[in-house]
N, C-alpha and C positions, 0 to 999 in steps of 0.2 A: 375506741383507742385511737390516738393520733398516729398517723403513718410514720412521723418522724421517730416516735417512740418504738414502733415495731421494727423500723430499720435499725435502730440502735440496738434493740434487744437481740435481733437475729443476725446482726452484722451484714446487712445488705445495703445496697445503694438506694437512698431514699427517692431520688429523681426517677431512676429506672423503675422502682417499685410502684410509684404513683402512676407513671405512664402505662405500666402493665395493668394496673387496676382500672383505669379509665377505658381500656379497650377489651377487657376480659369479661367473663360471666359474673364477676364479683362487683361490677360497676354499681348494681342496684344496692349493694351493701355498704357503699361509701357516700360520704357527703363532703362538700367542699365549703369552707366558710372563711371568715376573716383570720382565723387562727390557723388555717391550713386544712389539709384533708384528714378526715377521720373514718374509721371503720366501725360498723355497728358492733355493739357489745356481744351480741349473739353469734357473731361470725367465727368460724373455725380458723383461727390465725395459723395454726400449724399446716392445715391443708392449703391455705392461700399462699403461704410462704413456699411450701413445697412445690406447688404449681408455678410459682414465679421463678424458682430456681430451675425448674425443667424448662421453662420458657427461655431463660438466659442461656442454658446449655444448648437449646435448639438454635438460638440466634448465633452463638459462637460457632456451632457446627456448620451452619449455613454460610457464615462469613469465611470459615476455613475452606468450605467447598468452593465458593466463588473465587477465592484467591487462587486455589489450585487450578480451577477451570481457566482462569485468566492466564496463569503461568503456563498451562498446557497449550493454550491457544497461541501465546507468544512464541513458545518453543516450536509449535507446528509451523507458524509463519516464518520463523527464522530458518527452520530446516528447508521449507519450501523455497525461500529466497536463495539459500546456499545451493540447493539441488539445481535450481535454475541457472545459477551462475556457473556451476560446473558443467551442466549440459550445454550451455551456450559456448563455453570455452572449448569444449570437446567436439562441438559440431563441425563436421567436415563440409567444405564447399569446393566446387570445381566448375570450371568452364566447360568441362567435358560432360559425359553422360554415364560415367561409371567410376568406381573406385577399385583399385587393385586390392585383391584380398577380401573384398566385400561383395555381398549380393543384395541387390535392391529387392525388398519384400513388399513394399507398398509405395504407390505414387499418390500423393495427396493434392497435386495440382499446382497451378502457377501462382507465384507470390512475388511481391516486390517491396522494396524499401527505398525511401526518398530522403533527400536532404538538399538544402539550398543555402547560399550565402550571397550577400550583397557587397559590392565594392563601390565606395562613394565616388561620384563623378569628379568631385573636386580633386581627389587624389590623382585621377588620370590626367587632369589638366595641369596641376602644379607640381607633380612629382615626376621623377625620371621614368623612362619606359621600363628600365630594369627593376625598379621598385614595384611597379604595377605587375610585371611578369612574375616576380618572386611572390608577391602577395596572392596572385591568382593560383599559382602552382601549389603554394601552401594550403590555400583554401580548397582546392580540388582534392588534395590528399585527405584533408579533414572530412569533407562532405562524402567522399567515397567510403571512408571508414564508417561514418555514421550511417550511410545507406546500407552497407553490409551488416552492420549491427541490427539495423531494423529489419533486414531481410531474415537474419537468424531469429529474431524475436517472432516474426511471422511463422517461420517454420516450426518453432517451439510451440507456438499456440495451436498448431495443427497436430502436435504430438510426434513431430518428425525429429530426426537426429542428423539430417544431412540435406544439402541443396545441390542440385546438378544444373548444368546448362546456364551458369551464371554469366550475365553480360551487363553492360552499362549503357544507358541512354543519357545524353547530355542536352541541356536546354540553356540557352543564353538569351537574355532579354536586355535590350538596349533602349529603354523607354525614354521618350521625350514628349512633352505636352505643351500646347500653347497656353500662355498665361493671359491674364486680363488686359495687360498692357500691349499685347500683340507680339511679345517676344516668345522665346522658347525656354521652357524650364526642363532642365535635364535631371531626370531621376537617376538613382544609382544603378550600376550594372548589377544584374542578378544572374547568378550561375547556379543551375540545378543539376542534380544527377539522380537517376533512378537505377537501382540494382534489381535486375530481374532474375528469376530462376524457377526451378521446380522443386517443391518440397518432397522429400522421400524418406523412407525408413530403410536403413541398411543394417545388415547383420554380418558379422565377421565370419569368414569361411573357416570351417574346421581344418 
């Protein structure tokens, strides 16, 4: 019997049915020719169709399970991102070595965060000194914040919720190199900052 007739008789999808037959134990009872796939006359069509429908139900259940697992994983990742955002926002930092109303329960070691910015040398030559000063001060504010953000990230990675003994180290590079024509090539000014501290776990006093 042709598979297209079986599909029509039982109200099933012909393409899916033929794909199932090619990969199932019923493969030996089928034949493919110019007129399409046929099933041997002695085959138990009811049993074959019943197994096919069970197979479809299994595939549907597997797809549903995979969709649910993906949704659960996305929810887990979203929660982890939100939890981290809250933890970083609530993380306490100080240049001192304690927090009023809290007890340090664990010291996890020295950590640091870095950032840098460059100021084009041409700006220093052709712009007013006030513009250079303003740009430098704005840049220092930005890179200090970025360095502190990285410092918090380092503390969070260690499972800590606070940083003590925070200070800053600054680096200024004023590079200049000799070029092939014998002159001097002035590279941009580079300003860097490192935020240092000690990652700790603190608990609020009762």
